[in-house]
C-alpha positions as CSV (number, residue, x, y, z in Angstrom):
1,M,59.1,-39.7,-46.7
2,N,61.0,-37.4,-44.3
3,P,59.5,-36.8,-41.5
4,D,60.9,-33.0,-41.1
5,S,59.3,-32.4,-44.6
6,I,55.5,-33.0,-42.8
7,R,54.6,-29.5,-42.0
8,P,51.4,-28.2,-40.6
9,D,49.2,-26.7,-43.4
10,S,48.6,-23.0,-42.5
11,S,46.0,-22.6,-44.5
12,V,43.8,-24.7,-41.8
13,R,41.7,-22.8,-39.2
14,T,39.9,-23.5,-36.5
15,L,36.3,-22.8,-37.4
16,V,34.2,-21.4,-34.5
17,R,30.3,-20.4,-34.4
18,P,29.7,-17.5,-33.9
19,D,26.9,-18.2,-31.2
20,A,29.4,-21.0,-29.3
21,Q,29.7,-20.2,-25.7
22,T,33.5,-19.9,-24.5
23,D,34.9,-19.9,-20.9
24,H,34.9,-16.8,-20.2
25,E,31.2,-16.0,-21.5
26,P,28.4,-16.3,-19.2
27,S,25.9,-18.8,-19.9
28,V,22.4,-17.8,-20.9
29,S,18.9,-19.2,-20.5
30,G,16.1,-18.2,-21.0
31,N,15.3,-14.3,-21.2
32,E,17.7,-14.0,-19.0
33,V,20.3,-11.2,-20.7
34,P,23.6,-10.9,-19.2
35,A,24.7,-7.2,-19.1
36,P,28.5,-5.8,-18.2
37,R,29.1,-4.9,-14.2
38,T,28.6,-1.3,-14.4
39,A,29.2,0.3,-11.1
40,S,25.9,1.1,-10.3
41,M,24.8,-2.5,-10.8
42,R,27.5,-3.1,-8.2
43,Q,26.4,-0.2,-6.3
44,A,22.6,-1.2,-6.3
45,A,23.8,-4.9,-5.4
46,R,25.7,-3.2,-2.2
47,F,22.3,-1.5,-1.3
48,A,20.3,-4.4,-1.6
49,L,22.7,-6.6,0.6
50,W,22.4,-4.1,3.0
51,I,18.5,-3.9,2.9
52,Q,18.2,-7.4,3.5
53,V,21.0,-7.5,6.9
54,I,18.7,-4.3,8.4
55,G,15.5,-6.1,7.4
56,S,16.4,-9.2,9.2
57,I,17.8,-7.6,12.1
58,A,14.4,-5.3,12.3
59,V,12.5,-9.0,12.4
60,V,14.7,-10.4,14.9
61,F,14.2,-7.4,17.1
62,A,10.3,-7.1,16.1
63,L,10.1,-11.0,17.2
64,A,11.7,-10.2,20.6
65,A,9.6,-7.1,21.2
66,N,6.0,-8.6,20.7
67,A,7.3,-11.5,22.9
68,Y,8.6,-9.3,25.6
69,V,4.8,-7.4,25.4
70,W,2.7,-10.6,24.9
71,W,4.6,-12.3,28.0
72,S,3.0,-9.5,30.2
73,P,-0.5,-8.9,31.0
74,E,0.4,-5.4,32.1
75,R,2.7,-4.5,29.5
76,I,-0.3,-5.5,26.9
77,D,-2.5,-3.0,29.3
78,R,-0.3,-0.2,28.4
79,V,1.3,-0.6,25.4
80,L,-0.8,-2.7,23.0
81,A,-4.4,-1.7,24.2
82,P,-3.8,2.2,23.4
83,R,-2.5,1.2,19.8
84,L,-5.1,-1.2,18.8
85,G,-8.1,1.7,20.1
86,I,-9.5,-0.6,23.1
87,A,-10.3,2.1,26.1
88,N,-12.2,-0.5,28.4
89,R,-9.5,-2.6,30.3
90,T,-9.1,-6.2,29.6
91,N,-9.1,-9.5,31.3
92,I,-6.0,-11.4,30.3
93,D,-4.6,-14.8,30.3
94,A,-2.5,-17.4,29.1
95,S,-4.7,-18.6,26.3
96,V,-5.3,-14.8,25.3
97,Q,-1.3,-14.1,25.4
98,F,-0.7,-17.0,22.8
99,A,-3.3,-16.5,20.5
100,G,-2.1,-12.9,20.6
101,F,1.5,-13.5,20.0
102,I,0.7,-16.2,17.4
103,L,-0.9,-13.7,15.2
104,A,1.8,-11.0,15.4
105,L,4.1,-14.1,14.0
106,L,1.8,-13.3,10.6
107,P,3.2,-10.8,9.4
108,L,6.6,-11.5,10.6
109,G,6.3,-14.0,7.8
110,I,5.7,-12.3,5.3
111,G,8.5,-10.0,6.0
112,L,10.6,-12.9,6.1
113,Y,9.5,-13.5,2.5
114,A,10.0,-10.3,1.4
115,L,13.6,-10.3,2.4
116,M,14.0,-13.6,0.9
117,Q,13.3,-11.6,-2.3
118,V,15.2,-8.9,-1.8
119,G,18.4,-11.7,-1.7
120,Q,17.2,-12.5,-5.3
121,L,17.6,-9.2,-6.3
122,C,21.1,-9.0,-4.7
123,R,21.8,-12.1,-6.9
124,A,20.6,-11.4,-10.0
125,L,22.2,-7.9,-9.5
126,R,25.9,-10.0,-8.6
127,A,25.0,-12.2,-11.5
128,A,24.7,-8.6,-13.8
129,S,21.4,-9.8,-14.9
130,A,19.9,-6.4,-15.8
131,F,17.2,-7.9,-17.2
132,G,16.1,-11.0,-16.7
133,D,13.3,-13.2,-15.5
134,A,15.2,-13.9,-12.1
135,L,15.3,-10.2,-11.4
136,S,11.9,-8.9,-12.5
137,T,10.6,-12.0,-11.3
138,A,11.9,-10.7,-7.6
139,L,10.3,-7.6,-8.0
140,R,7.1,-8.9,-8.7
141,R,7.1,-11.4,-5.7
142,L,8.6,-8.8,-3.5
143,A,5.6,-6.3,-4.2
144,L,3.3,-8.3,-3.8
145,A,4.9,-9.5,-0.9
146,L,4.7,-6.0,0.5
147,M,0.9,-5.9,-0.7
148,A,0.4,-9.0,1.5
149,L,1.9,-7.1,4.5
150,A,-0.2,-4.3,3.8
151,G,-3.5,-6.6,4.2
152,C,-2.3,-8.7,7.2
153,E,-1.3,-5.7,9.4
154,V,-4.6,-4.7,9.3
155,L,-6.2,-7.8,9.9
156,V,-4.0,-9.0,12.9
157,Q,-4.9,-5.8,13.9
158,S,-8.3,-6.6,14.1
159,A,-8.3,-9.9,15.2
160,Q,-6.0,-8.9,18.6
161,S,-8.7,-6.8,19.4
162,V,-11.4,-9.1,19.5
163,V,-8.8,-11.7,21.1
164,L,-7.5,-9.2,24.0
165,T,-11.2,-8.0,24.5
166,Y,-13.1,-11.5,24.3
167,L,-12.8,-12.5,28.1
168,N,-14.2,-9.0,29.5
169,P,-18.2,-9.1,29.7
170,P,-20.7,-8.7,27.3
171,G,-20.6,-5.0,26.3
172,Q,-16.9,-4.6,26.6
173,R,-15.6,-6.5,23.7
174,A,-14.6,-4.5,21.2
175,L,-13.4,-5.0,16.9
176,T,-11.0,-2.3,16.1
177,I,-10.1,-1.8,12.3
178,G,-7.8,0.9,11.3
179,V,-5.9,2.1,8.1
180,S,-2.4,3.7,8.8
181,T,-0.2,5.3,6.6
182,D,1.9,2.6,6.3
183,F,-0.5,0.4,5.0
184,L,-1.2,2.9,2.1
185,L,3.0,3.1,2.0
186,H,3.1,-0.2,1.3
187,V,0.6,0.0,-0.9
188,V,1.7,2.3,-2.9
189,V,5.6,0.7,-3.1
190,A,4.2,-2.3,-4.0
191,L,2.5,-0.9,-7.2
192,L,5.5,0.7,-8.1
193,L,7.5,-2.7,-7.8
194,L,4.8,-4.3,-9.7
195,A,5.2,-1.6,-12.7
196,L,8.8,-1.9,-12.8
197,A,8.7,-5.9,-12.8
198,A,6.4,-5.6,-16.0
199,V,8.9,-3.3,-17.8
200,L,12.3,-5.4,-17.3
201,R,10.0,-8.4,-18.2
202,E,9.3,-6.2,-21.5
203,A,12.8,-4.9,-21.8
204,A,13.8,-9.2,-21.6
205,R,11.5,-9.9,-24.1
206,I,12.2,-7.1,-26.7
207,A,16.5,-7.5,-25.7
208,E,16.3,-11.4,-26.8
209,E,14.3,-10.8,-29.5
210,H,17.3,-8.6,-30.6
211,R,19.9,-11.0,-30.0
212,Q,18.3,-13.6,-31.6
213,F,18.1,-11.6,-35.3
214,V,21.9,-10.8,-34.5
């Protein structure tokens, strides 16, 4: 048989399953529903990134400011005592300064965790995951972190008032409890984020059901 007479059969076609993934299609796992990267999503990703950067700078500044204040008994009396509602002059030694500074680190730690969740939001938005577990989970964790931060600030301020007046004579020790507008703002924002996370999770579930029917 002449090799030149062999022709590829034009009737042969390569069959590709409709659900097969190609190189240019992102993989979908779980309830992650990819969406085209729109201008609004790119803008939201940049906005979340700026929040993370500014928040990180604010945490570093707050850490330095707390160390600066707790380092000096005079600054503690002048800055912290009036803020905590302590009228009597406090007796401060190194143990009081150390305990007060350690207590001040607790809200900063929760703030760092909240910033980590903002970073998760950035990654989810950059991946064009408009509806998915990654975005809703990050929003839910961010909301819980804000609620924890609100409660922690109240508890830390009360504990700091006890620490600052612990060495005072009996009758001059204090326990102050105060709720500021920051507490209410954190709680309201956290509740809104929890509601948004629940809506996104439900939207992801509905989108996944529709995708399976197609």
